[in-house]
N, C-alpha and C positions, 0 to 999 in steps of 0.2 A: 445354575448360577456360578460360573467359574470364579467370579470375583470373590464371592463369599467363602469359597473353599480355600482361597489363598490367604485368608486371615487366620493365623495360627490358633488364636484363642477360640474361634468358632468350632474348630475341629474337636476341641476338648469340652465344648459346652454340654453335650449329652452326658458325659461322665461327671462333670461338675454338678449338673442337675440331679443326677442319681445320688451322688454323695450328699448333696444338700437335703434331698428327700429322706435319705437314711438317717442323717443326723437329726432332722426334725422329728422323725419317729422315735429316736432314742432320747429325746428331751424328756424331762421328768414326767412320766406318765404312770408311774407306779412304784411301789416299794414292797418288798417281800415281807410278809408277816412271819415272824420267827418266834421260837420259844426261847425262854431264858430260864434254865434249870434252877439257878440260884434264887432268882426272883420268885419263881413258882414255889420252890420249897419254903421260902420265908413267908409267903402269903398263906400257903396251906397250913403252916405251923401256927400262924395267927388265928386261923379259923378253929384250931383246937385249943389254943392257950389264951387267946385274947391279947390285948395290948394295943400299943400305938407306936408308930415309927414314921419318920420322914420318908416319903417315897424316894427322895434323892439319895438317902442312905442305902437304898436297895438297888441302885443302878450304878453303873460304872462309866457313864458317858455324859457329856454336857447336854442339858436340856433346860428350857425355860417355861414350857407349858406341856400339859398332857391332856389328851382327849380320851374319854372313856366310852367305849362302845360295846354293845353285845355282839357276839359272833354272828347273830342272825340279822344284824342291821344291814340294810341294803347299801351297796357301795355308793350310790347316788347321795344318800343321806350323810355318809361319812365324808365324802368329798365336799359337800356343801358346808358342813360344820368346820372343816379344816381350811376351806377357802382355796383349795387346789385339788387337782385330780391326783389322788393317791392310789386308788384302787379302781378297777373297772366299775362302771355303773351297775352292772349285773352281779357284782361280787357279793358273796356271802361266805363267811368262814365256817360257820356251823354253830350249833347250839351248845357244844361242849366247852366253850371258852368265852371269856370276855377279852376284849382287845384294848390295848393301850397304845395310842399314837403320840409319840413324844416329838415335840418341835423345839428347834433351837434357832433363834433369830428369824422366825417366820417360816422356816422350812422343816418339813417332817424328816427327822433323822433316824427314827427307829419305830417299828411297829411290832409290838409283842403280844402274843397270845398267852393268857394265863388260865389255868384250869380251875381257878376259884371264881366266885361270882361276887360282884360288887352291887351295892345300891347305887342309885343316881346315874344310870346309863344315859348317854347322850349329853354329857357335861364336859366342860373344859375347865382345867385347873391350872394355877400357877405353880412355880417351882417350890413354894413353901408348903405345899399340900402334904397332909399326913394321911397315912393309912391307919384307920381306927377300926375298932370292932364294937359291935353291939350284940347283945344276946339274941340268938336265933330262936325261932319257934320250935316247938317239939317235933314238927314234921320234917325238919331239916336234919341231915346226917351229922353235920358239925355243930358244936354248941355256939359258935360265933359267926356272925356275918361281917363282911368287910364293907367299909364305907370310906370315902375320901372326905377329908375335912380340911378347910383352910383355917389358919389361926385367927 
């Protein structure tokens, strides 16, 4: 079809389709779970000393809600709770951490793994949430357990 070859935009169509496909693949399909040493230290200290603090006082980025998940929670469940594909459906971080997925204006902005364990896994909280402690049982290494509480 010599006529089609004479149209300049059609010659670049395969390249445009490739670029569009790559861009679609780069669309928000995940976020890296990271550690935050300062947050982790603060939470571990609370398991030893007790207390209560606004979670927002322990973070240095804007957020308006947080979803708390266990590291063993399947990615499919995390994605469903957050309303978007944040991790692969087969994702599992591991049993050694709990995960905090922070959102701002409806979009996940940070996913943090902490080495402490919270009560109430699988819950979503607003920005006024406090990290509070409760006495742990004798079978736990630290004297306090962490829990999130809204005012």
